[in-house]
Each structure stands twice: as structure tokens, then as C-alpha cells.
N, C-alpha and C positions, 0 to 999 in steps of 0.2 A: 766614571763619577767626580764630582765639582766637590770643593770641600772651603775650609777657610778656618784657621786657628787666630783667635783674639789672644792676647796678650798684656797683663798689667801689671810691670815691674815696682814696688816703692821699697827704695832705700835711704835708712835714715842714718847718718854717720857724722861722724868727729874724730879728730884727732888730735893729738899734742902741737906745740908750736915748732916750724919746722927753721933751717940757717937761716932761708933770707927774711923770715916775719915771722917775729916774735909776737905772735897770738895763737889762742887755739882755732882750730878749721871746724868749722860744722857746717851742715846742711842738709839737703836732701837729694835724690838723684831719682826721678820717676822715668818710667819708658811707657808707650802704648804702640805696639805692632800689632798688624796684622798681616797674615800671610795667606791670599788668595792661592789654589792650586787645582790643578786636574788629573786626573789619574786616569789612563787610555790603556785597557786590555789588548794586547797585541795579538795576543794567543791564551789560550787556557791555560797557559802556564807563568807567561811573562806579562808584566804590566812596564807603562813606562809615566813616571809624574814630574808634573813641572811646576814647581812653586817661586811665590814672587814676596821677598817683606817690603812692607810701607810701613813708615811710621815716625814718630818723635820722639827724641830723649828731652829732659828737659832739668836742670840743675836750679836749685834756689839756695841761695846763700844767706845762712843764718847769721854770720858773725857782723859786728858792728865796721871793722875794720876793712880796707878796702885789700885787693888780693890781686897778685899777677895769677895766678893758678884758678882762681876760682870765681865764678858770679852770678847772678839771674841769667840763664842764657838756655837756648835750646839748640838740636842739634839741625833745626831747617835752616837757620841763619849761617852765612859766612864769616869766618874768623881769622884772623891771623896764621893761622896754622892748621885751617880745616875750611872745606869747602862742603857747604849747607846742602840741606835737600831731603826729601820725604823717602828716596829711593834708598833699600838695603841690598841685600844679596838674592842673586836668582841661583836657584837650584835644581838640577834634572837629576832623576834618579831611576834607572832599571833594577827589579826585582823578578825573581824567579822564585816561583813556589814548588820547594822540593819535596816537599810534604804536605797533604790534602786527606783530611777525613771525610772531608764532605760539609753536608748542614748538621750530619750526628757526632757524637762525641769522639774525640780521638785529636792527633796533635795535628798541627799545621807548623809547619818551617817555610819563613822567606830568607832567602839570600841575596842580596842587592849592593849595589856600587851606583856613583855617581860622581858628579862633578859640581862645585859653585864658582859661581862668575860673580867678583864684585860691583857694587856701583862705585862710583866718583866721588861719591860723597862719605868723603874721610880724612884723617888728618893727613898733613903733607908734610909735617915735621916730629920731629921727638920731643915731646910735652914735659920728659923729665931732663931735658936738659946734659946728659950722662956727658963726661969727661969737658963740661965747660961750663957749672953749676954758678960761676961766678957772673955770667953773663946772661940771666933769667930775662925774660922781656913777659909780656903778658901771651897768654897761650892758652888751648883746651884740652882738655884729658881725653872726651867722647865726642863717638861718632855714630852713624847708622850702619856705615860698613867698615871692617877693618882693610880693605882695599887688596885683599890676597884671592887670589887663584886657591882652591883648594879640591882635593880627589877625598870623597867619603866611602869608608867601606859598610856595611850594615845589617846586622842578621837578626831576625825575630822569631823566637819559638814560643806557643801558645800552645796549652791544651784545654779543650771543651770538655766540660762533665755534665751530669745529670745533676748533682747536687751541687748546694755550694763551698768553694767558690765554684760557678758554673765555667770559668773563665780566670785562667791562670798562666804566667808566664814572664818573659822579660825580653829585653834589645839589648845589643851589644853594638856601639857605634864607635867607628875611630874617621875623624877627620885630620888631616896632612896635608899643610901647606905646599904647595908645589914651589915660590921661589919666593926671595922676597920681592917686595914692590917697587913702584917707582920710586917711592918716598923712603926708601931705605929701610922700610919693617920686617921681619920676619916674625912671622905668627907662632903661635903654640900650636902644641900638637893638642888635640882634646879627645879624651877619652870618655865616652859614658857606658856606664852598665848600670839596666833600670829594670825593675820586677814590679809586678802589679797582678790583683787579683780584685775579681768584682762577682758580684751576687746576681741571683737571678733578680728578675722584678720583683717588687714587692706590690702587690699588686692595687691594696688600698692606696698608695701614693703614685702608682705606676713609674717607678723609680727605680733603678738598679742603683747599686752602692759601690766604691772600688775604693784601694787602698794603694799608692803604690812607695816605693823607696827608689832612691837615685844617686849613684855614688858620680861625681864629676870630677874628671884628673884633668887638667889644663898644664902644659910643661913650659918651660921657659920661650920667652919670646925677646926678639932683638931689635933695639934700634942702630943701625950703623953697627952692629957686630959687636955693643954693649946691651948686656941681659937688661930690660925693663923689671922694675921693680915689685911691678902688681901683678906680675903674669905667671908665675907659676903657684898654684893653689890647688886645694883637695876641698869640694862640697859634700855634703851631705843631705840630700832633699828628701824629706819624708813630705806626703799629700795623700789627701783625700779627694774624692769626687763623686759624681751622683751625674747619671746618664738618662735620657728619654728615649724613646720612641716615638718620633711624632709622625705624623702623617706626610708632612714638606721633608720631615731630614730628620735624620738621628742628632741629638745634641749631648753634649758632655760637657761638665761644668767642673774645674779643679781647683785648689786652693795649696797651693805649695809653701814650705818654710825653709828654703835656703840655710845651711849653717855650712861656717867656716872651719873646718878640721885644720886646716893649713893655708895661709896666704892670708890676704884681705884686699880692700877695693883699693887702697894707697899702695900697698904693697912693704910699707917701711914696719919693720917689724920693731923698730925702736920709738915709733911713733903713738904706743899704746893709743892702738885706734881701737872705735868702740862699733860695730855695726848691725844693725837691725833688719832685715829684708824680708820682704813678703811679696807672695805673686798671683795673681790669679789669672786663670786661662779658659778659653770658653773656646769649642769647636764644633765645626757642622759638618756633617757627610750626606751628602744627596748619590743615589745611585739611580741613574739617567735611564730611562728605557729606550735605548739610542744604542746604533751599531752604525761603524764606519763602514759603507759597503764597499769601499774598494781594501779592505782590511781582511775581508771574508769572500774574496771572489771565489 
């Protein structure tokens, strides 16, 4: 099976003046990311998948004042503390089909694990100048990759039914950074818990509809042993979607509205930050009528 996920995220933000810049900070941060993937069935019960993140993040600085912290810039370019580029993380996952009701109604359970390998397009020094706030120089806060090797655990459980919702269930994912990177950054543990339900195809529209609800928790991250201010957060992410089974592929469109229950983009609770986030994703899946001969000799 081959596929691709396309993601667009838009963040509109502002916060109060900070210690070294006595003016309000405001702007937008957008991200356009595509993740092509390939999944190979090793046996009837095991498959392996490989995906690659590609894209760009871009900030627009809306204040009239010149800032050391923000400016009009994209993650594709190099900066004083950033290696630019379009390449993000590479992910490899191995999954086991523990329960399978076949084509009919019933449960399906996947259990899997894998590894994330970073690209070099990452930050190369602490953008918060922790412990040395009196020597702040021009810097960037974002990149295409965190520069971290991670271990991933994943489980997916879904139930297929005859009546609506014909498909419902959830996923549970943990991503754990394995060690501090070469630039002194130790990342957050990420925990995702999501629930989804979808309808049967509505014939006049030839469309299925779905609803999702995700809770995302990120733990503390560290720069050179100091806690990164914007690392710890809890988000509630509701969403709605539509899907179409086309002749050439299955297509799904989702719109999500992340809501901060804890934390913020800047991470400074004292800054009275206002953040408005929207994201749109589109995915494509195509099952190929092909098998690899040496896997089935």
C-alpha cells in the first residue's frame, strides 16, 4: 500500500512584552507538511511501513518593531541557530494484527512499535537562552525536525458494525526520545489518545462522515539540562472529516481545532498569550495489486 498525508496548520498568536523587548509580540506561524509512506505486508499478520516528513514552516511577524526573537522567515533557510531545509523526520513502524474479524463486522486490533530518525534540519542551540538571559542574540524558535531519535509504541483498536457508526475505535501512541541530541536538546515524551467514529457512505453524496477527538500530552523538554518554557502542554483536538472511496484511491479530508488546556506556543504563562490554531489534513491510500515474490517463496 502506498499513501500520503498532507497537513496544513495555521497559528495566529500574540503575547505581552518580554524582559528585553518592551512591545507586544504578534504574528502567524503556518506549516505545510507532506508525508509519503509505503506499507508492505510481510505475512498475513505483520506489516512494516516507512514514512518521510517533508515540508516548510513559515512565520510572519506582524509587529512594527524589530525583534531578536521573531521576524518574517521560513524553516527552509539557515539561521544563526538553525540548519534550514525541507526534510523532516523518517519513521519506520512494525505492526502486528492481533485481532481480525475479516471483512465482516467485529473487532480489529493492531499493536506496533518503531523508531523515528531525525534530519539535520533542526535548531542548533537553545532559543530561550536559559540561564543567560542577559546575552540574548538573534535566534529562531522553529525547524522541520527536533533532531531527536525516538522510540514509538502504538496500539489501534476498532470495531466494524452493520449500522451507523459503522466504524469506531481509537488509537494510543507514545513517543519517547531516546537520548539528548548533539545540540543539548532532550525532547518531550508525547502521548496521544484519540477516538474516532465514521458513518457508512451516504449514497447521494457518495461520502462518509467522521468525528474525532484527540487528547495530546507533551512532557517537559530540556535545553542543556534546563526546562524549555514551551514544552509541557495538554491539548484537546476535536475534528470532523469526510472520506471518499475513489477508483484510484481512498481519500480522507479532516478539519481540526486544537485547544490548549495547559501550556501555550511561547510557554510563558505570565505573558498572557492568545493563540488561535486550525489545521487541515488530507490523506490518500492506494492498495497495490502487487506482491514481492521473495516474501512468498
